[in-house]
SELUM-220764 format. One record per residue (C-alpha): residue number from 1; residue in one letter; z negated, x, y. Coordinates in Angstrom, 2 decimals. Example, Ala and Ser with C-alpha at 12.3 -4.5 7.8 and 13.67 -1.06 7.14 Angstrom:
2
<node><resi>1</resi><resn>A</resn><z>-7.80</z><x>12.30</x><y>-4.50</y></node>
<node><resi>2</resi><resn>S</resn><z>-7.14</z><x>13.67</x><y>-1.06</y></node>
This chain:
112
<node><resi>1</resi><resn>M</resn><z>-5.35</z><x>-111.73</x><y>-89.00</y></node>
<node><resi>2</resi><resn>K</resn><z>-8.15</z><x>-109.75</x><y>-87.38</y></node>
<node><resi>3</resi><resn>Y</resn><z>-8.07</z><x>-107.87</x><y>-84.11</y></node>
<node><resi>4</resi><resn>F</resn><z>-9.58</z><x>-104.98</x><y>-82.16</y></node>
<node><resi>5</resi><resn>F</resn><z>-9.13</z><x>-103.33</x><y>-78.78</y></node>
<node><resi>6</resi><resn>L</resn><z>-8.23</z><x>-99.64</x><y>-78.60</y></node>
<node><resi>7</resi><resn>S</resn><z>-8.18</z><x>-97.45</x><y>-75.51</y></node>
<node><resi>8</resi><resn>D</resn><z>-5.16</z><x>-95.43</x><y>-74.41</y></node>
<node><resi>9</resi><resn>G</resn><z>-5.38</z><x>-91.93</x><y>-75.87</y></node>
<node><resi>10</resi><resn>W</resn><z>-7.05</z><x>-93.06</x><y>-79.11</y></node>
<node><resi>11</resi><resn>R</resn><z>-5.49</z><x>-93.58</x><y>-82.53</y></node>
<node><resi>12</resi><resn>V</resn><z>-6.38</z><x>-95.22</x><y>-85.85</y></node>
<node><resi>13</resi><resn>G</resn><z>-7.77</z><x>-92.90</x><y>-88.51</y></node>
<node><resi>14</resi><resn>R</resn><z>-9.10</z><x>-94.12</x><y>-91.87</y></node>
<node><resi>15</resi><resn>V</resn><z>-9.04</z><x>-97.78</x><y>-92.88</y></node>
<node><resi>16</resi><resn>W</resn><z>-11.51</z><x>-99.62</x><y>-95.12</y></node>
<node><resi>17</resi><resn>E</resn><z>-10.91</z><x>-102.62</x><y>-97.34</y></node>
<node><resi>18</resi><resn>L</resn><z>-13.27</z><x>-104.49</x><y>-99.68</y></node>
<node><resi>19</resi><resn>G</resn><z>-13.10</z><x>-101.78</x><y>-102.37</y></node>
<node><resi>20</resi><resn>G</resn><z>-13.71</z><x>-98.88</x><y>-99.96</y></node>
<node><resi>21</resi><resn>L</resn><z>-11.17</z><x>-96.67</x><y>-98.24</y></node>
<node><resi>22</resi><resn>W</resn><z>-7.64</z><x>-98.11</x><y>-98.15</y></node>
<node><resi>23</resi><resn>N</resn><z>-5.76</z><x>-96.81</x><y>-101.20</y></node>
<node><resi>24</resi><resn>E</resn><z>-2.00</z><x>-96.63</x><y>-100.51</y></node>
<node><resi>25</resi><resn>I</resn><z>-1.28</z><x>-95.99</x><y>-104.19</y></node>
<node><resi>26</resi><resn>S</resn><z>-2.96</z><x>-99.17</x><y>-105.44</y></node>
<node><resi>27</resi><resn>W</resn><z>-1.72</z><x>-101.30</x><y>-102.50</y></node>
<node><resi>28</resi><resn>R</resn><z>1.71</z><x>-99.57</x><y>-102.65</y></node>
<node><resi>29</resi><resn>R</resn><z>1.84</z><x>-99.58</x><y>-98.85</y></node>
<node><resi>30</resi><resn>K</resn><z>-0.02</z><x>-98.67</x><y>-95.69</y></node>
<node><resi>31</resi><resn>P</resn><z>-2.26</z><x>-101.30</x><y>-94.09</y></node>
<node><resi>32</resi><resn>D</resn><z>-0.52</z><x>-103.61</x><y>-91.62</y></node>
<node><resi>33</resi><resn>I</resn><z>-1.84</z><x>-102.53</x><y>-88.20</y></node>
<node><resi>34</resi><resn>Q</resn><z>0.22</z><x>-103.38</x><y>-85.14</y></node>
<node><resi>35</resi><resn>Q</resn><z>-0.25</z><x>-102.79</x><y>-81.44</y></node>
<node><resi>36</resi><resn>L</resn><z>0.38</z><x>-106.03</x><y>-79.58</y></node>
<node><resi>37</resi><resn>P</resn><z>1.91</z><x>-106.25</x><y>-76.10</y></node>
<node><resi>38</resi><resn>I</resn><z>-1.43</z><x>-107.38</x><y>-74.63</y></node>
<node><resi>39</resi><resn>S</resn><z>-3.79</z><x>-105.11</x><y>-72.73</y></node>
<node><resi>40</resi><resn>T</resn><z>-6.72</z><x>-105.39</x><y>-70.39</y></node>
<node><resi>41</resi><resn>I</resn><z>-8.27</z><x>-102.96</x><y>-67.96</y></node>
<node><resi>42</resi><resn>E</resn><z>-12.03</z><x>-102.54</x><y>-68.18</y></node>
<node><resi>43</resi><resn>K</resn><z>-13.90</z><x>-99.97</x><y>-66.09</y></node>
<node><resi>44</resi><resn>G</resn><z>-10.60</z><x>-98.32</x><y>-65.21</y></node>
<node><resi>45</resi><resn>E</resn><z>-9.61</z><x>-97.92</x><y>-68.87</y></node>
<node><resi>46</resi><resn>T</resn><z>-6.60</z><x>-99.64</x><y>-70.48</y></node>
<node><resi>47</resi><resn>L</resn><z>-7.49</z><x>-101.34</x><y>-73.75</y></node>
<node><resi>48</resi><resn>W</resn><z>-4.65</z><x>-102.46</x><y>-76.05</y></node>
<node><resi>49</resi><resn>L</resn><z>-5.01</z><x>-105.32</x><y>-78.50</y></node>
<node><resi>50</resi><resn>Y</resn><z>-4.18</z><x>-104.49</x><y>-82.14</y></node>
<node><resi>51</resi><resn>S</resn><z>-3.82</z><x>-106.86</x><y>-85.08</y></node>
<node><resi>52</resi><resn>V</resn><z>-4.71</z><x>-105.98</x><y>-88.67</y></node>
<node><resi>53</resi><resn>E</resn><z>-4.26</z><x>-107.88</x><y>-91.90</y></node>
<node><resi>54</resi><resn>D</resn><z>-7.15</z><x>-109.83</x><y>-93.38</y></node>
<node><resi>55</resi><resn>A</resn><z>-7.74</z><x>-107.32</x><y>-96.20</y></node>
<node><resi>56</resi><resn>V</resn><z>-8.89</z><x>-104.71</x><y>-93.67</y></node>
<node><resi>57</resi><resn>L</resn><z>-12.67</z><x>-104.65</x><y>-93.09</y></node>
<node><resi>58</resi><resn>M</resn><z>-13.03</z><x>-101.75</x><y>-90.63</y></node>
<node><resi>59</resi><resn>V</resn><z>-10.98</z><x>-99.05</x><y>-88.94</y></node>
<node><resi>60</resi><resn>E</resn><z>-11.94</z><x>-95.59</x><y>-87.77</y></node>
<node><resi>61</resi><resn>V</resn><z>-10.54</z><x>-94.56</x><y>-84.39</y></node>
<node><resi>62</resi><resn>M</resn><z>-10.49</z><x>-91.15</x><y>-82.75</y></node>
<node><resi>63</resi><resn>P</resn><z>-9.02</z><x>-89.43</x><y>-79.72</y></node>
<node><resi>64</resi><resn>E</resn><z>-5.39</z><x>-88.44</x><y>-80.20</y></node>
<node><resi>65</resi><resn>A</resn><z>-6.48</z><x>-84.84</x><y>-79.69</y></node>
<node><resi>66</resi><resn>G</resn><z>-8.55</z><x>-85.28</x><y>-82.88</y></node>
<node><resi>67</resi><resn>D</resn><z>-5.98</z><x>-83.30</x><y>-84.87</y></node>
<node><resi>68</resi><resn>T</resn><z>-7.00</z><x>-80.10</x><y>-83.13</y></node>
<node><resi>69</resi><resn>P</resn><z>-10.27</z><x>-78.36</x><y>-83.97</y></node>
<node><resi>70</resi><resn>V</resn><z>-13.09</z><x>-79.38</x><y>-81.66</y></node>
<node><resi>71</resi><resn>Q</resn><z>-15.34</z><x>-76.69</x><y>-80.25</y></node>
<node><resi>72</resi><resn>G</resn><z>-18.54</z><x>-76.73</x><y>-82.26</y></node>
<node><resi>73</resi><resn>G</resn><z>-16.87</z><x>-78.41</x><y>-85.24</y></node>
<node><resi>74</resi><resn>I</resn><z>-17.94</z><x>-81.98</x><y>-84.41</y></node>
<node><resi>75</resi><resn>G</resn><z>-15.37</z><x>-84.48</x><y>-83.16</y></node>
<node><resi>76</resi><resn>Q</resn><z>-15.63</z><x>-87.93</x><y>-81.68</y></node>
<node><resi>77</resi><resn>V</resn><z>-15.00</z><x>-90.77</x><y>-84.15</y></node>
<node><resi>78</resi><resn>V</resn><z>-15.80</z><x>-94.47</x><y>-83.78</y></node>
<node><resi>79</resi><resn>L</resn><z>-15.78</z><x>-97.27</x><y>-86.33</y></node>
<node><resi>80</resi><resn>K</resn><z>-14.32</z><x>-100.42</x><y>-84.78</y></node>
<node><resi>81</resi><resn>R</resn><z>-15.67</z><x>-103.88</x><y>-85.54</y></node>
<node><resi>82</resi><resn>L</resn><z>-12.85</z><x>-106.35</x><y>-86.11</y></node>
<node><resi>83</resi><resn>I</resn><z>-12.86</z><x>-109.68</x><y>-84.30</y></node>
<node><resi>84</resi><resn>S</resn><z>-11.20</z><x>-113.07</x><y>-84.81</y></node>
<node><resi>85</resi><resn>A</resn><z>-8.47</z><x>-114.61</x><y>-82.67</y></node>
<node><resi>86</resi><resn>E</resn><z>-11.05</z><x>-116.94</x><y>-81.13</y></node>
<node><resi>87</resi><resn>Q</resn><z>-13.20</z><x>-113.96</x><y>-80.11</y></node>
<node><resi>88</resi><resn>V</resn><z>-10.16</z><x>-112.28</x><y>-78.53</y></node>
<node><resi>89</resi><resn>I</resn><z>-9.46</z><x>-115.40</x><y>-76.45</y></node>
<node><resi>90</resi><resn>E</resn><z>-13.13</z><x>-115.67</x><y>-75.43</y></node>
<node><resi>91</resi><resn>H</resn><z>-13.14</z><x>-112.01</x><y>-74.38</y></node>
<node><resi>92</resi><resn>L</resn><z>-9.94</z><x>-112.28</x><y>-72.36</y></node>
<node><resi>93</resi><resn>C</resn><z>-11.15</z><x>-115.47</x><y>-70.68</y></node>
<node><resi>94</resi><resn>S</resn><z>-14.50</z><x>-113.90</x><y>-69.79</y></node>
<node><resi>95</resi><resn>L</resn><z>-12.67</z><x>-111.05</x><y>-68.05</y></node>
<node><resi>96</resi><resn>N</resn><z>-10.73</z><x>-113.50</x><y>-65.93</y></node>
<node><resi>97</resi><resn>E</resn><z>-13.61</z><x>-115.81</x><y>-64.95</y></node>
<node><resi>98</resi><resn>G</resn><z>-14.03</z><x>-114.10</x><y>-61.59</y></node>
<node><resi>99</resi><resn>A</resn><z>-10.28</z><x>-113.89</x><y>-61.05</y></node>
<node><resi>100</resi><resn>I</resn><z>-9.57</z><x>-117.58</x><y>-61.56</y></node>
<node><resi>101</resi><resn>A</resn><z>-9.54</z><x>-119.50</x><y>-58.30</y></node>
<node><resi>102</resi><resn>A</resn><z>-10.56</z><x>-123.11</x><y>-58.15</y></node>
<node><resi>103</resi><resn>P</resn><z>-7.60</z><x>-125.41</x><y>-57.53</y></node>
<node><resi>104</resi><resn>P</resn><z>-7.33</z><x>-126.79</x><y>-54.02</y></node>
<node><resi>105</resi><resn>P</resn><z>-8.68</z><x>-130.33</x><y>-53.54</y></node>
<node><resi>106</resi><resn>V</resn><z>-6.09</z><x>-133.04</x><y>-54.03</y></node>
<node><resi>107</resi><resn>Q</resn><z>-5.47</z><x>-135.25</x><y>-51.02</y></node>
<node><resi>108</resi><resn>I</resn><z>-4.13</z><x>-138.68</x><y>-51.70</y></node>
<node><resi>109</resi><resn>T</resn><z>-2.39</z><x>-140.46</x><y>-48.85</y></node>
<node><resi>110</resi><resn>Q</resn><z>-1.53</z><x>-144.11</x><y>-48.87</y></node>
<node><resi>111</resi><resn>P</resn><z>1.86</z><x>-145.15</x><y>-47.54</y></node>
<node><resi>112</resi><resn>Q</resn><z>1.55</z><x>-147.40</x><y>-44.45</y></node>
């Protein structure tokens, strides 16, 4: 599995695999992309963790309002780099470094 974070209000557009754009006819299915019940808040923005199958190389994401014509004819589209499970854990841990308190010192008392 591979992963990526996606902000609230954005959706997945096109999907690429090794041979180019994902072809539902040759694969006989849509790519397996699932939103996981894990999110983080960065700079006031909620980012949801998504998983994708290994065959997926890259995903295009766009604002949910991307279905409506954008003034000027140019919309906002981003290609997301996929990351490994280890990179997800590293990212989540780095966000919590400042939030993790050191454990209190242990005091050992001897019975008298």
